[in-house]
C-alpha positions in Angstrom: 0.0 0.0 0.0 2.8 2.4 0.9 4.5 1.8 -2.5 1.2 2.6 -4.2 0.8 5.8 -2.2 4.4 6.9 -2.9 4.2 6.1 -6.6 6.9 3.4 -6.3 4.9 0.6 -7.7 3.0 0.0 -10.9 -0.7 0.3 -10.6 -2.4 -2.9 -9.3 -5.6 -4.1 -11.0 -8.8 -2.3 -10.0 -10.0 -5.5 -8.2 -7.1 -4.8 -5.7 -8.9 -1.7 -4.5 -12.2 -3.5 -4.2 -10.7 -6.3 -2.1 -8.7 -3.8 0.0 -11.8 -1.7 0.7 -13.7 -4.8 1.9 -10.8 -6.2 4.0 -10.2 -2.8 5.7 -13.9 -1.8 5.8 -13.0 1.5 4.0 -15.5 4.2 3.7 -16.6 5.2 0.2 -14.4 8.3 0.4 -11.4 6.3 1.5 -11.9 3.8 -1.2 -12.1 6.6 -3.8 -8.9 8.1 -2.5 -7.1 4.7 -2.9 -8.6 4.3 -6.4 -7.3 7.7 -7.3 -3.8 6.8 -6.0 -4.0 3.5 -8.0 -4.9 5.4 -11.2 -2.1 8.0 -10.7 0.5 5.3 -10.3 0.0 4.0 -13.8 3.3 4.2 -15.8 1.8 3.5 -19.3 -1.1 5.2 -21.0 -2.8 4.3 -24.2 -4.2 6.9 -26.5 -7.6 5.9 -28.0 -7.4 4.6 -31.5 -9.8 7.3 -32.7 -7.9 10.2 -31.1 -7.3 13.1 -33.5 -3.8 13.4 -35.0 -3.2 16.6 -33.1 -3.4 14.7 -29.8 -0.8 12.2 -31.0 1.5 15.1 -32.1 1.0 17.0 -28.8 1.8 13.8 -26.7 4.8 13.1 -28.8 6.2 16.6 -28.2 5.3 16.4 -24.5 7.1 13.1 -24.0 10.1 14.3 -26.0 10.5 17.1 -23.5 9.0 15.6 -20.3 12.3 15.2 -18.5 13.2 18.8 -19.1 9.9 20.5 -18.1 10.3 23.2 -15.5 7.9 23.5 -12.6 6.3 26.7 -14.1 5.6 24.8 -17.4 4.1 21.8 -15.6 1.9 24.2 -13.5 0.8 26.1 -16.7 0.0 22.8 -18.5 -2.0 21.7 -15.5 -4.0 25.0 -15.4 -4.7 24.7 -19.2 -5.9 21.2 -18.8 -8.3 22.3 -16.1 -9.8 25.2 -18.1 -13.5 24.7 -18.9 -14.0 23.5 -22.4 -16.0 26.1 -24.3 -15.0 25.0 -27.8 -16.0 21.8 -29.5 -13.5 18.9 -29.0 -11.3 18.0 -32.0 -13.1 15.5 -34.3 -12.2 11.9 -33.7 -11.4 9.9 -36.8 -9.5 6.7 -37.7 -8.9 7.1 -41.4 -6.3 10.0 -41.4 -3.8 8.4 -39.0 -1.2 5.9 -40.4 -1.6 2.5 -38.8 1.4 0.4 -37.8 0.8 -2.1 -40.7 0.4 0.9 -43.0 3.7 2.5 -41.7 5.6 -0.6 -42.4 4.3 -0.6 -46.0 5.0 3.1 -46.3 8.6 2.6 -45.1 9.4 0.0 -47.6 10.2 1.2 -51.1 7.8 0.5 -53.9 9.2 -2.4 -55.9 8.2 -0.9 -59.2 9.8 2.5 -58.4 12.9 1.1 -56.7 14.5 0.1 -59.9 
């Protein structure tokens, strides 16, 4: 539990929180706090398949610079993420992004044009 609270462990499955809450007779609020700690301890995130290309580009840029972000930049990004959304979200679509299998094909030279 301490490793989870201190972000020293990978996130356990959601069932862990359920079993822990029953075993310790946690209140609903305490269970929610443990669940939030579990979610924050995730080390890997998956972007939805239908996320807009702009999201992928933003996340790529973010992860390229993540180890060099200053505290003011992290604070500013946090504030931006918590702004109320007044605009429509970016459209979600699958057809404009290059898929892994498509990328492999795109990286290989066209046999007809290679000669």
